GUPAFI-573485 format. One record per residue: residue number from 1; y, z, x of N, C-alpha, C in turn. Coordinates in pm, whole numbers. Last residue first. Example, Ala and Ser with C-alpha at 12.3 -4.5 7.8 and 13.67 -1.06 7.14 Angstrom:
% residues 2
  voba     npy     npz     npx    capy    capz    capx     cpy     cpz     cpx
     2    -225     708    1285    -106     714    1367       3     787    1290
     1    -569     780    1319    -450     780    1230    -330     780    1320
//
This chain:
% residues 247
  voba     npy     npz     npx    capy    capz    capx     cpy     cpz     cpx
   247    2114    1322   -2524    2066    1424   -2522    1991    1501   -2578
   246    2259    1148   -2509    2154    1107   -2566    2019    1251   -2584
   245    2536    1161   -2382    2564    1178   -2548    2391    1195   -2607
   244    2408    1174   -2120    2425    1300   -2124    2446    1328   -2354
   243    2173     889   -2099    2241     964   -2042    2288    1096   -2123
   242    1796     886   -2008    1903     921   -2111    2082     958   -2071
   241    1736     544   -1891    1765     672   -1836    1833     781   -1917
   240    1664     279   -2019    1636     407   -2077    1654     532   -2068
   239    1676     127   -1814    1786      75   -1851    1770     145   -1950
   238    1561     255   -1527    1647     251   -1508    1711     201   -1663
   237    1274     177   -1731    1319     318   -1673    1454     309   -1620
   236    1243    -111   -1707    1271     -41   -1811    1264     132   -1815
   235    1196    -174   -1436    1361    -218   -1506    1407    -178   -1613
   234     960     -68   -1369    1128      -2   -1306    1228     -54   -1384
   233     825    -224   -1541     809     -17   -1564     952     -45   -1479
   232     882    -481   -1472     912    -460   -1565     934    -293   -1619
   231     809    -473   -1210     950    -412   -1205     948    -446   -1353
   230     541    -428   -1215     612    -330   -1140     795    -340   -1177
   229     428    -646   -1342     453    -542   -1393     522    -380   -1342
   228     496    -859   -1187     609    -890   -1249     554    -687   -1325
   227     328    -767    -943     453    -796    -906     556    -783   -1019
   226      75    -778   -1054     125    -680   -1030     248    -622    -995
   225     102   -1105   -1045      94   -1010   -1202     122    -821   -1174
   224     139   -1160    -814     264   -1205    -939     274   -1069   -1026
   223     -90   -1109    -740     -13   -1028    -657     130   -1123    -738
   222    -308   -1290    -905    -249   -1158    -840    -165   -1017    -806
   221    -194   -1509    -752    -150   -1504    -918    -192   -1345    -909
   220    -326   -1515    -427    -234   -1562    -541    -308   -1505    -703
   219    -310   -1318    -213    -392   -1271    -321    -339   -1348    -432
   218    -349   -1282     183    -324   -1349      24    -368   -1340     -80
   217    -564   -1196     362    -410   -1199     387    -343   -1278     257
   216    -807   -1123     271    -768   -1275     248    -601   -1302     317
   215    -859    -892     298    -959    -990     369    -897   -1130     368
   214    -616    -720     248    -697    -690     329    -793    -835     361
   213    -582    -889      -4    -442    -871      87    -550    -850     218
   212    -802    -849    -187    -818   -1006    -109    -688    -965     -48
   211    -747    -529    -242    -875    -603    -118    -909    -719     -85
   210    -508    -537    -351    -500    -454    -224    -662    -525    -174
   209    -648    -672    -598    -501    -750    -478    -537    -677    -333
   208    -774    -473    -693    -849    -568    -641    -769    -691    -552
   207    -624    -221    -724    -742    -186    -584    -797    -372    -542
   206    -443    -321    -915    -427    -315    -725    -513    -252    -644
   205    -524    -418   -1140    -508    -504   -1082    -517    -476    -934
   204    -638    -174   -1271    -754    -261   -1279    -669    -359   -1200
   203    -319      25   -1238    -453      95   -1246    -624     -33   -1230
   202    -206    -162   -1329    -145    -140   -1250    -324    -116   -1182
   201    -235    -186   -1594    -251    -329   -1528    -266    -239   -1421
   200    -194      80   -1719    -315      32   -1686    -327     -69   -1629
   199      63      66   -1681      50     125   -1568    -137     102   -1606
   198     101    -162   -1899     146    -188   -1755     100      -4   -1683
   197      51      43   -2188     -27     -66   -2099      13    -121   -1930
   196     257     228   -2098     127     276   -2112      -7     139   -2090
   195     530     123   -2116     519     225   -1986     348     244   -2007
   194     576       5   -2384     547     -31   -2262     510       4   -2186
   193     533     268   -2555     445     168   -2558     454      85   -2465
   192     737     435   -2388     571     467   -2378     480     363   -2455
   191     947     323   -2519     950     318   -2384     756     329   -2308
   190     928     381   -2787     941     218   -2744     896     223   -2580
   189    1007     630   -2762     890     560   -2857     851     452   -2762
   188    1292     687   -2606    1063     731   -2530     999     676   -2613
   187    1504     606   -2615    1410     529   -2624    1274     564   -2614
   186    1631     894   -2582    1644     804   -2733    1544     688   -2778
   185    1489    1075   -2416    1535     961   -2457    1532     903   -2569
   184    1629    1423   -2368    1475    1383   -2453    1569    1199   -2497
   183    1618    1687   -2162    1678    1646   -2202    1559    1518   -2296
   182    1517    1947   -2043    1663    1924   -2080    1745    1796   -2133
   181    1241    1932   -1934    1327    1878   -1852    1433    1830   -1925
   180    1139    2134   -2124    1118    2161   -1987    1223    2064   -1892
   179    1250    2063   -2380    1250    2231   -2340    1263    2250   -2120
   178    1230    1801   -2423    1343    1882   -2459    1355    1998   -2332
   177     911    1787   -2416    1022    1736   -2301    1161    1817   -2288
   176     888    1936   -2634     845    2012   -2504     922    1979   -2341
   175     940    1817   -2788    1038    1942   -2805    1024    1959   -2664
   174     825    1537   -2760     968    1520   -2752    1063    1698   -2738
   173     512    1527   -2822     576    1561   -2705     771    1598   -2679
   172     518    1346   -3071     480    1514   -3075     530    1575   -2910
   171     584    1133   -3011     670    1232   -3077     665    1335   -3115
   170     412    1061   -2756     544    1045   -2780     662    1127   -2804
   169     151    1074   -2906     163    1217   -2792     393    1182   -2752
   168     162     904   -3101     156    1085   -3133     192    1166   -2993
   167     209     679   -2957     329     725   -3145     339     935   -3136
   166      20     713   -2852     158     636   -2813     276     722   -2900
   165    -241     660   -3059    -210     731   -2899     -74     757   -2871
   164    -126     411   -3167    -114     557   -3204    -154     650   -3153
   163    -149     220   -2939     -58     289   -3052     -33     406   -3107
   162    -414     242   -2885    -309     275   -2812    -185     332   -2819
   161    -523     114   -3153    -562     304   -3039    -477     279   -3004
   160    -476     -90   -3189    -418     -19   -3244    -451     103   -3219
   159    -532    -225   -2917    -339    -232   -2916    -346    -135   -3044
   158    -775    -238   -3011    -738    -174   -2875    -592    -130   -2851
   157    -781    -359   -3182    -872    -205   -3231    -819    -200   -3074
   156    -611    -573   -3336    -724    -525   -3207    -706    -388   -3199
   155    -504    -580   -3596    -580    -610   -3645    -660    -590   -3535
   154    -280    -381   -3743    -264    -374   -3646    -431    -396   -3583
   153    -263    -247   -3992    -168    -415   -3982    -187    -462   -3872
   152    -334     -23   -3977    -438     -46   -3976    -407    -266   -3980
   151    -223     247   -3935    -158     133   -3827    -262      34   -3909
   150    -277     452   -4093    -109     377   -4108    -156     241   -4042
   149    -513     501   -3942    -510     455   -4061    -400     403   -4137
   148    -354     636   -3722    -465     557   -3633    -476     493   -3808
   147    -275     873   -3807    -195     753   -3735    -293     657   -3745
   146    -512    1026   -3882    -478     992   -4023    -309     865   -3944
   145    -672    1051   -3672    -692     984   -3754    -610     916   -3877
   144    -512    1152   -3501    -544    1047   -3474    -615     983   -3520
   143    -442    1476   -3527    -359    1374   -3566    -392    1230   -3509
   142    -632    1643   -3424    -568    1673   -3496    -506    1534   -3598
   141    -663    1526   -3141    -718    1539   -3244    -724    1596   -3357
   140    -373    1469   -3053    -471    1360   -3020    -591    1407   -3136
   139    -298    1751   -2983    -211    1692   -3097    -341    1495   -3127
   138    -455    1823   -2823    -457    1870   -2906    -416    1830   -3002
   137    -399    1674   -2579    -500    1647   -2650    -554    1732   -2772
   136     -71    1719   -2589    -168    1605   -2596    -293    1592   -2653
   135    -153    2002   -2449     -93    1977   -2585    -113    1827   -2654
   134    -253    1934   -2234    -324    1984   -2323    -231    1979   -2457
   133      -3    1786   -2161    -156    1753   -2146    -226    1775   -2250
   132     151    1999   -2137     259    1864   -2193      53    1794   -2204
   131     134    2173   -1925     107    2259   -2100     164    2098   -2136
   130      57    1992   -1659     -53    2098   -1731     -35    2112   -1867
   129     353    1924   -1669     254    1849   -1671      98    1872   -1686
   128     468    2175   -1606     518    2075   -1741     411    2023   -1731
   127     256    2477   -1542     319    2393   -1512     349    2248   -1623
   126     168    2741   -1634     298    2760   -1637     393    2596   -1693
   125     -67    2706   -1554     -47    2722   -1715      75    2674   -1779
   124    -109    2704   -1310    -137    2607   -1375     -61    2576   -1535
   123    -108    2956   -1222      14    2918   -1186      58    2741   -1314
   122    -375    3015   -1212    -280    3027   -1307    -199    2972   -1301
   121    -646    2890   -1113    -518    2875   -1073    -347    2908   -1168
   120    -916    2899   -1233    -912    2882   -1102    -773    2865   -1066
   119    -771    3084   -1416    -858    3140   -1350    -876    3116   -1281
   118    -670    2826   -1608    -606    2934   -1571    -724    3087   -1500
   117    -907    2642   -1581    -786    2575   -1536    -719    2752   -1492
   116   -1097    2799   -1805   -1140    2757   -1650   -1018    2699   -1542
   115    -906    2843   -2005    -979    2950   -1978   -1026    2928   -1829
   114    -867    2520   -2125    -735    2640   -2067    -748    2740   -1974
   113   -1123    2487   -2111   -1015    2412   -2034    -951    2496   -1988
   112   -1160    2643   -2338   -1239    2652   -2234   -1157    2626   -2106
   111   -1044    2533   -2537   -1024    2671   -2518   -1091    2704   -2378
   110   -1108    2251   -2567    -984    2300   -2511    -950    2408   -2458
   109   -1376    2324   -2652   -1321    2251   -2537   -1218    2238   -2440
   108   -1309    2403   -2870   -1349    2548   -2781   -1352    2457   -2669
   107   -1165    2187   -3043   -1134    2293   -2978   -1164    2354   -2913
   106   -1402    2003   -3048   -1344    1994   -2924   -1209    2105   -2905
   105   -1764    2077   -3017   -1635    2143   -3114   -1545    2125   -3037
   104   -2058    1884   -3013   -1986    1957   -2934   -1768    2020   -3063
   103   -2408    2016   -2988   -2278    1890   -3069   -2174    1945   -2954
   102   -2641    2089   -2823   -2654    1959   -2929   -2526    1856   -3004
   101   -2647    2257   -2660   -2591    2285   -2782   -2649    2167   -2911
   100   -2634    2103   -2463   -2716    2248   -2439   -2769    2250   -2591
    99   -2534    1903   -2380   -2678    1923   -2308   -2747    2047   -2388
    98   -2310    1968   -2508   -2402    1778   -2617   -2505    1813   -2551
    97   -2203    2077   -2324   -2159    2134   -2496   -2285    2065   -2565
    96   -2159    1972   -2110   -2246    2089   -2106   -2248    2120   -2279
    95   -1999    1733   -2176   -2096    1691   -2167   -2213    1820   -2174
    94   -1766    1878   -2254   -1814    1759   -2306   -1963    1773   -2318
    93   -1747    2019   -1994   -1735    2093   -2116   -1798    2037   -2208
    92   -1643    1766   -1837   -1758    1867   -1832   -1840    1946   -1943
    91   -1423    1751   -2023   -1539    1610   -2014   -1630    1689   -1932
    90   -1294    1901   -1901   -1276    1855   -2043   -1398    1779   -2014
    89   -1251    1881   -1658   -1293    2012   -1698   -1325    1989   -1849
    88   -1158    1648   -1577   -1285    1659   -1523   -1332    1796   -1597
    87    -851    1644   -1711    -934    1593   -1760   -1103    1575   -1721
    86    -710    1862   -1530    -794    1886   -1708    -905    1811   -1697
    85    -574    1832   -1215    -684    1744   -1346    -732    1835   -1430
    84    -444    1966   -1076    -400    1898   -1159    -466    1857   -1240
    83    -659    2051    -849    -610    2151    -960    -467    2133   -1061
    82    -895    1898    -778    -756    1830    -795    -712    1920    -882
    81   -1106    2052    -609   -1056    1992    -552    -924    1959    -607
    80   -1179    2140    -886   -1093    2279    -840   -1077    2184    -718
    79   -1305    1917    -963   -1144    1967   -1110   -1103    2073   -1000
    78   -1460    1856    -904   -1365    1781    -831   -1252    1798    -926
    77   -1626    2053    -943   -1634    2028    -813   -1466    1977    -781
    76   -1705    1938   -1169   -1592    2064   -1164   -1584    2110   -1059
    75   -1828    1735   -1140   -1677    1715   -1217   -1616    1831   -1202
    74   -2077    1851   -1061   -2024    1768    -939   -1806    1739   -1045
    73   -2196    1931   -1282   -2106    2076   -1140   -2031    1987   -1031
    72   -2234    1776   -1449   -2107    1890   -1469   -2071    1925   -1332
    71   -2383    1625   -1329   -2288    1546   -1360   -2173    1655   -1372
    70   -2590    1798   -1364   -2558    1766   -1173   -2419    1700   -1207
    69   -2696    1811   -1572   -2597    1980   -1532   -2552    1872   -1423
    68   -2672    1550   -1623   -2585    1639   -1739   -2594    1739   -1636
    67   -2961    1523   -1559   -2848    1441   -1495   -2748    1528   -1512
    66   -3133    1747   -1675   -3135    1709   -1500   -2950    1652   -1436
    65   -3115    1570   -1908   -3097    1703   -1918   -3116    1710   -1741
    64   -3243    1296   -1821   -3091    1330   -1922   -3012    1486   -1829
    63   -3395    1295   -1510   -3418    1327   -1661   -3300    1336   -1706
    62   -3293    1051   -1211   -3283    1156   -1322   -3337    1176   -1439
    61   -3175     809   -1182   -3325     834   -1161   -3407     913   -1213
    60   -2925     785   -1201   -2989     721   -1307   -3106     710   -1286
    59   -2702     873   -1003   -2777     976   -1073   -2931     940   -1190
    58   -2594     695    -910   -2616     767    -860   -2798     807    -934
    57   -2480     529   -1133   -2510     465   -1076   -2635     544   -1005
    56   -2335     747   -1256   -2392     749   -1327   -2553     636   -1260
    55   -2155     839   -1056   -2252     885   -1108   -2371     823   -1194
    54   -1997     616   -1035   -2060     660    -943   -2213     712    -964
    53   -1895     631   -1272   -1963     549   -1290   -2041     531   -1194
    52   -1678     926   -1275   -1881     844   -1357   -1923     747   -1344
    51   -1592     830   -1039   -1654     890   -1038   -1780     917   -1139
    50   -1381     638   -1237   -1529     556   -1110   -1566     646   -1100
    49   -1322     755   -1431   -1412     631   -1404   -1473     580   -1345
    48   -1153     935   -1280   -1276    1010   -1392   -1365     902   -1417
    47    -915     804   -1179   -1058     909   -1107   -1174     918   -1187
    46    -831     715   -1420    -928     635   -1332    -966     715   -1251
    45    -738     976   -1523    -798     886   -1608    -904     738   -1474
    44    -571    1044   -1319    -700    1121   -1350    -780    1032   -1396
    43    -294     985   -1227    -424     876   -1195    -577     966   -1275
    42     -36     929   -1371    -154    1036   -1376    -263     951   -1331
    41     205     869   -1436     155     833   -1374      33     944   -1342
    40     281     927   -1705     221     870   -1677     141     785   -1558
    39     462    1162   -1674     306    1214   -1690     252    1085   -1758
    38     698    1060   -1615     681    1153   -1478     502    1155   -1568
    37     838    1054   -1812     755     931   -1818     674     963   -1678
    36    1116    1196   -1917     942    1261   -1966     866    1139   -1922
    35    1340    1122   -1858    1246    1005   -1963    1110    1084   -1980
    34    1374    1263   -1635    1510    1299   -1805    1450    1238   -1889
    33    1159    1198   -1462    1255    1348   -1492    1282    1339   -1659
    32    1249     951   -1389    1156    1003   -1480    1111    1148   -1499
    31    1534    1014   -1323    1510     883   -1428    1363     889   -1480
    30    1451    1127   -1064    1543    1186   -1141    1510    1156   -1294
    29    1306     960    -910    1236    1057    -958    1316    1146   -1080
    28    1533     775    -837    1418     732    -956    1328     838   -1017
    27    1650     923    -725    1724     914    -795    1614     880    -899
    26    1488     995    -496    1558    1110    -552    1593    1021    -677
    25    1166     789    -477    1317     826    -430    1369     928    -532
    24     838     869    -481     942     811    -566    1089     903    -496
    23     673    1036    -359     710     879    -268     810     841    -303
    22     514    1239    -487     646    1292    -364     674    1171    -275
    21     329    1141    -603     391    1140    -656     501    1199    -617
    20     -27    1042    -584      94    1120    -493     215    1082    -473
    19    -252     978    -717    -187    1035    -785     -76    1113    -736
    18    -381     720    -653    -431     856    -566    -317     984    -632
    17    -274     536    -841    -363     521    -797    -416     643    -739
    16      10     600    -960     -87     580   -1052    -222     583    -964
    15     124     713    -684     110     767    -794      24     781    -875
    14     136     426    -559      59     555    -490      40     640    -595
    13     260     252    -712     156     208    -751      39     386    -632
    12     528     397    -710     433     354    -891     341     360    -840
    11     633     371    -417     575     462    -457     482     470    -612
    10     599     107    -397     545     211    -322     472     280    -407
     9     809      52    -551     726      29    -616     599      82    -487
     8    1017     219    -432     951     258    -521     814     211    -609
     7     954     130     -76    1089     134    -214     977     241    -309
     6     730    -158     -32     838     -46     -10     900      17     -99
     5     421    -311      34     508    -220     -84     604    -161      -5
     4     193    -340     222     263    -481     143     411    -413      42
     3     109     -93     431     194    -229     410     276    -317     359
     2     120     103     141     227     103     255     243     -32     334
     1    -107     -12      94     -29     -18      -8     139      43      86
//
């Protein structure tokens, strides 16, 4: 990444791929904080996807019960190695409860996640990103079916699901964003709809792009696509940063 990208483009890619949010310029970091969009540069889901793919590949030789136990163990280790990651804890609890009791009750999963993270690192219970992550999970659980049902006019299921989650998290987290960051952007609903697909594109295309650049020193189409998404992301954030009257 350092070889091919500089400035905030470099910082965005690092934040999405490896969770490093320390590379943003001071001005861009302030914009992310004010707009409440820093949470979108969160690499946990990509990491978990890769980790679960590896586990499925390597542990496929074991029986399901043994595989579930090993999977939970590995996910918990990953969660302790990455204190900001609650996704792996929730996933581990889901697998454990299904394996042990044959069912799962999501509020219990969130409660056990809070307990596990609180024991491992109590300071995380006061972290803005952690609080918003947990609240997002709770709101999606209770409001997803209702909001998803109202969006039946969107016929593509993936797009409808993306819009439903985006609306729930964006509107539901407005008071929390105002509390933690002292401002709320009037454009935040539209911004989330733009940012989520852009971040997804970065997650999928950038690893391919970096491999192609390393091997062939060129990546036609991939580089243009990634550069376009990075430009759109930064442009949207720059032009939707809240001014004092928007707060």
